[in-house]
C-alpha positions in Angstrom: 117.6 97.2 100.7 116.0 95.4 97.9 114.4 97.5 95.1 110.6 97.1 95.8 109.5 96.7 92.2 109.7 94.1 89.4 109.5 94.8 85.6 106.9 93.3 83.3 109.6 91.5 81.5 110.7 89.9 84.7 107.2 88.9 85.7 106.5 87.2 82.3 109.7 85.3 82.5 108.8 84.0 86.0 105.0 83.4 85.8 105.5 79.6 86.1 107.8 79.8 89.1 106.5 77.5 91.9 106.9 80.1 94.7 105.4 83.0 92.7 102.0 84.3 94.0 100.6 87.1 91.7 97.9 89.3 93.2 95.6 91.8 91.6 94.9 94.6 94.2 92.8 96.9 92.0 90.3 99.0 93.8 86.7 99.8 92.8 87.1 103.4 93.8 89.8 105.7 92.5 90.4 109.2 93.9 92.9 111.8 92.8 93.2 110.6 89.1 91.1 110.0 86.0 90.6 106.3 86.3 91.2 103.8 83.6 87.8 102.0 82.9 87.7 98.4 81.7 84.6 96.9 79.9 85.5 93.5 81.2 87.8 91.7 83.7 91.3 91.6 82.3 94.0 89.7 84.3 97.6 88.8 84.0 97.7 85.0 83.8 97.8 83.3 87.2 96.6 86.4 89.2 94.5 86.0 92.3 92.1 88.6 93.7 93.3 90.7 96.6 90.3 92.3 98.1 92.0 95.4 99.4 88.9 97.4 100.3 87.0 94.6 102.0 89.0 91.6 103.1 92.2 93.4 103.9 90.7 96.5 105.6 89.5 96.6 109.2 85.8 97.2 108.5 85.3 97.5 112.3 87.5 100.5 112.6 86.3 104.1 112.7 89.0 105.0 110.1 88.4 104.7 106.4 90.6 102.0 104.8 92.1 101.1 108.1 94.8 98.4 107.9 93.7 94.9 108.7 94.2 93.2 112.0 96.9 90.6 112.2 94.4 87.7 112.5 92.5 89.1 109.5 95.5 89.5 107.4 96.8 86.0 108.2 93.5 84.3 107.2 93.2 86.3 104.1 96.7 85.5 102.7 96.4 81.8 103.8 93.1 81.6 101.7 95.2 83.0 98.7 97.7 80.1 99.1 100.6 82.2 100.5 103.3 80.4 102.5 106.2 81.9 104.3 108.5 81.3 101.5 106.2 82.6 98.7 107.4 85.3 96.4 104.4 87.7 96.2 104.1 90.2 93.2 101.2 92.8 93.3 99.8 94.8 90.6 96.6 96.9 89.9 94.6 98.0 86.8 95.6 101.7 87.0 99.3 101.3 86.8 100.7 102.2 90.2 97.8 103.2 92.4 96.5 100.7 94.9 99.2 98.1 94.6 101.6 99.9 96.7 99.0 99.9 99.6 98.8 96.1 99.3 102.5 95.9 99.2 102.9 98.1 102.3 100.2 96.0 104.1 102.4 92.9 103.6 105.4 94.8 104.9 103.6 96.0 107.9 102.5 92.6 108.6 106.1 91.3 108.6 106.2 89.9 105.1 109.2 91.1 103.2 109.4 88.9 100.0 106.8 91.1 98.2 107.1 93.4 95.2 105.0 95.8 93.0 104.8 95.3 89.4 106.2 98.4 87.8 103.5 99.9 85.5 100.9 97.3 86.6 98.2 96.1 84.1 98.3 99.1 81.8 102.0 98.6 81.1 101.5 94.9 80.6 98.7 95.6 78.1 100.7 98.3 76.3 103.5 95.8 75.7 101.1 93.3 74.1 101.6 90.6 76.8 99.2 87.7 77.3 96.0 88.2 79.4 93.1 86.2 80.6 89.6 87.0 81.7 89.4 85.2 85.0 91.3 85.0 88.3 93.1 81.8 89.3 91.2 79.9 91.9 92.9 78.6 94.9 92.1 75.0 95.8 91.1 74.3 99.4 94.0 71.8 99.6 96.5 74.5 98.5 95.8 77.0 101.3 98.9 78.7 102.6 100.4 78.8 106.2 101.9 82.3 106.2 101.1 84.3 109.4 101.3 88.1 109.9 103.5 89.8 112.5 102.4 93.4 112.9 105.2 95.9 112.8 104.0 99.0 114.7 107.1 101.1 113.7 105.9 101.2 110.1 102.5 102.9 111.0 101.7 106.0 113.0 98.5 107.7 114.2 97.6 111.4 114.6 99.2 111.6 118.1 102.6 110.6 116.8 102.3 113.0 113.9 101.4 115.9 116.3 104.4 115.0 118.5 106.7 115.2 115.5 105.4 118.4 113.8 108.6 120.4 114.9 111.0 117.4 114.7 113.9 118.2 112.5 114.5 114.4 112.0 111.1 114.0 110.5 109.6 114.9 107.1 105.9 114.7 106.4 104.7 114.2 102.9 101.1 114.5 101.7 100.2 112.7 98.4 97.0 114.6 97.7 96.7 117.1 94.8 98.0 120.6 95.3 94.4 122.2 95.4 93.3 119.9 98.3 96.6 120.4 100.1 96.3 124.2 99.8 92.7 124.2 101.0 91.4 125.5 97.8 89.4 122.4 96.9 86.8 120.7 99.1 87.5 117.3 100.5 85.5 114.4 98.8 84.4 113.2 102.3 81.8 114.9 104.4 82.9 116.6 107.5 86.6 116.7 106.6 88.2 120.1 106.7 90.3 121.5 103.9 93.9 122.1 104.3 97.0 120.2 105.4 99.1 119.1 108.3 101.4 121.9 109.5 104.9 121.8 108.2 104.0 119.0 105.7 105.3 118.8 102.2 103.0 118.4 99.2 104.1 115.8 96.8 101.0 114.7 94.7 101.5 111.0 93.9 101.4 111.5 90.1 104.7 113.4 90.4 106.6 110.2 91.3 105.3 108.4 88.3 106.3 108.6 84.7 103.3 107.3 82.8 102.3 104.2 84.5 105.8 103.4 86.0 107.7 104.8 88.9 110.2 107.5 88.0 113.9 106.5 87.9 115.7 106.4 91.2 117.8 109.5 90.6 114.8 111.6 89.9 113.1 110.4 93.1 116.0 111.1 95.2 116.3 114.6 93.9 112.7 115.4 94.3 112.6 114.1 97.9 115.8 116.0 98.7 114.3 119.1 97.3 111.3 118.9 99.5 112.8 117.7 102.7 116.2 119.5 102.5 118.0 116.3 103.3 119.8 113.6 101.5 118.2 110.0 101.4 121.1 108.7 103.4 120.5 111.0 106.4 118.1 108.6 108.1 115.2 111.1 108.2 111.9 109.6 109.3 109.4 110.1 106.5 105.8 110.1 107.4 103.4 109.8 104.4 99.8 110.8 104.4 97.1 111.3 101.7 93.3 111.3 101.8 92.7 107.9 103.5 96.0 106.0 103.4 96.0 104.5 99.9 98.0 106.8 97.7 100.4 107.7 100.7 101.8 104.1 100.0 102.8 105.3 96.4 105.1 107.8 98.2 106.3 105.1 100.5 107.1 102.9 97.5 108.9 105.8 95.8 110.9 106.4 99.0 111.9 102.8 99.4 113.0 102.7 95.7 115.0 106.0 96.2 116.8 104.5 99.3 115.0 106.1 102.2 114.7 103.4 104.8 112.5 105.0 107.4 109.1 105.4 105.7 106.1 105.4 107.9 102.4 105.3 107.0 99.9 107.6 108.7 97.0 105.2 108.2 94.3 107.6 109.1 95.7 110.3 106.8 93.7 113.5 106.1 90.3 111.8 106.6 91.4 111.3 110.2 93.3 114.5 110.8 90.9 116.8 108.9 87.9 115.5 110.8 89.4 116.2 114.2 88.9 119.9 115.0 91.3 119.7 117.9 94.2 119.2 115.5 95.9 122.1 113.8 95.9 122.7 110.1 97.3 125.0 107.5 96.2 126.4 104.2 98.0 128.5 101.6 96.4 131.5 103.3 97.8 130.4 106.7 96.2 128.6 109.6 
């Protein structure tokens, strides 16, 4: 399995590579951390805008931040000039926040030659690397011909999570903060109950980060093993959840980096589970 991130030094050295497509997947809305605010658009040279919240979400779905359809994804990446042999690198302006969601979207749609910039724009800026103030436009004649091929095994819904609650071969990780997981803090979305999926493990996404970058592999492996009681090579299926399917992908990125090869996104996440009163939940006081 390839390590799913590239360094800022690597990216700077390869910015002129013919096959490289650099995408900025920053989001307008940041939940679960104190966001970094910019007074103007700041881009890494050559970056193209990846509209995660609009163009690459299925806005017809009842779920918040639902993954795009296969056709929607294909049209979107073609407009960005992406071909089947492109090397895609994705970053965001918070460090590692929404870029893993964009990365996992590519992976779900059958595109494997995709990586996250470790540390994102904040790390790039901290190292004094060159920036520009506009995205690179894609000429109509330079449209790509890549096509998405949906991989259902990389995504699950509430029904599958419910079936696997007592499965010893499955670990469920929740990327929300501890107070929300424990049911001590209200959910930011109306009508969503407080608490967590029974038998799930709380791993706030900030805990897999060291500053703006992902923690070293050894630390990640140790943390996941502590929570799941299993070594990374054991083949345990790891379902990742969060508020609405965005920061869960940070845990998936960490799992992949740590060597777990069976990560799955619960795309509806707690916004879906918590709003369905037929589904069980737990809090730190019990059910």
